[in-house]
Each structure stands twice: as structure tokens, then as C-alpha cells.
C-alpha positions as CSV (number, residue, x, y, z in Angstrom):
1,M,7.2,20.0,-26.4
2,A,5.8,19.3,-23.4
3,S,7.9,19.5,-20.0
4,S,9.7,17.1,-18.9
5,R,7.8,17.7,-15.1
6,Q,4.8,17.2,-17.4
7,R,3.2,13.7,-17.7
8,D,1.1,12.6,-21.0
9,R,-2.1,12.3,-20.6
10,F,-2.7,9.9,-23.4
11,Q,0.2,7.6,-22.3
12,Q,-0.8,4.5,-20.2
13,D,-0.3,5.0,-16.2
14,E,2.2,3.0,-15.2
15,Q,0.7,2.8,-11.3
16,T,-3.0,1.7,-12.5
17,D,-2.9,-1.1,-9.7
18,L,-2.5,1.5,-6.7
19,F,-4.9,-0.1,-4.3
20,G,-4.9,-3.5,-6.0
21,E,-8.0,-3.5,-8.0
22,D,-7.0,-7.0,-9.3
23,T,-6.6,-8.6,-6.4
24,P,-9.7,-10.2,-4.5
25,T,-11.4,-8.8,-0.9
26,P,-10.5,-11.0,2.0
27,E,-13.5,-11.7,3.6
28,Y,-14.1,-11.7,7.4
29,R,-16.1,-13.9,9.1
30,A,-16.5,-13.3,12.8
31,D,-16.4,-16.2,15.3
32,P,-19.8,-16.7,17.0
33,D,-18.5,-17.8,19.9
34,S,-16.1,-14.7,20.5
35,V,-18.4,-12.4,19.3
36,R,-20.9,-14.0,22.2
37,A,-18.5,-14.3,24.8
38,E,-17.4,-10.3,24.3
39,L,-21.0,-9.8,24.8
40,Y,-21.5,-11.5,27.6
41,K,-18.4,-10.2,29.1
42,I,-20.1,-6.1,28.1
43,L,-23.4,-7.3,29.7
44,A,-21.7,-8.8,33.2
45,E,-20.1,-5.6,33.4
46,T,-23.2,-3.7,32.8
47,R,-25.1,-5.5,35.2
48,A,-22.4,-5.0,38.0
49,A,-22.5,-1.3,37.6
50,Q,-23.4,0.2,40.9
51,S,-24.8,3.7,39.1
52,L,-25.8,4.6,35.7
53,P,-22.7,7.0,34.0
54,W,-25.2,9.3,33.0
55,E,-28.0,11.1,34.6
56,P,-31.2,9.7,34.1
57,K,-34.1,11.4,31.8
58,T,-37.4,11.9,32.8
59,V,-39.6,10.6,30.0
60,L,-42.9,11.9,28.8
61,L,-45.2,9.7,27.4
């Protein structure tokens, strides 16, 4: 006889839906205007910088 602590491997598991496999995956669609505004903000901050945050590298071509 199996221990009461050991589960039966052939019995249907009661927790089959732990991750919501039957629920549809939510769709995310970014608002182009808010993304564009965020990018313009980053570009403005970059253009206004007085110095680079890293040492410039010498590029050999």
C-alpha cells in the first residue's frame, strides 16, 4: 500500500491549470504616439548632453 504522502502517478492531477493554459494570452499593442514621445524625450536628453558617459574609442578602419 502506498504512503498517504505519496501521490498516485496514474490518478488525474487536480492542479492541471496552474498557469492558465486554457485562458487566452493577452495581447499588448503599444500606442505609437506614446512610444514616439518617449523616444523624442530620450533623443532630446542625448542631444543636450555636454559629454559622453564613456570614454571615446579610437576606431581603426
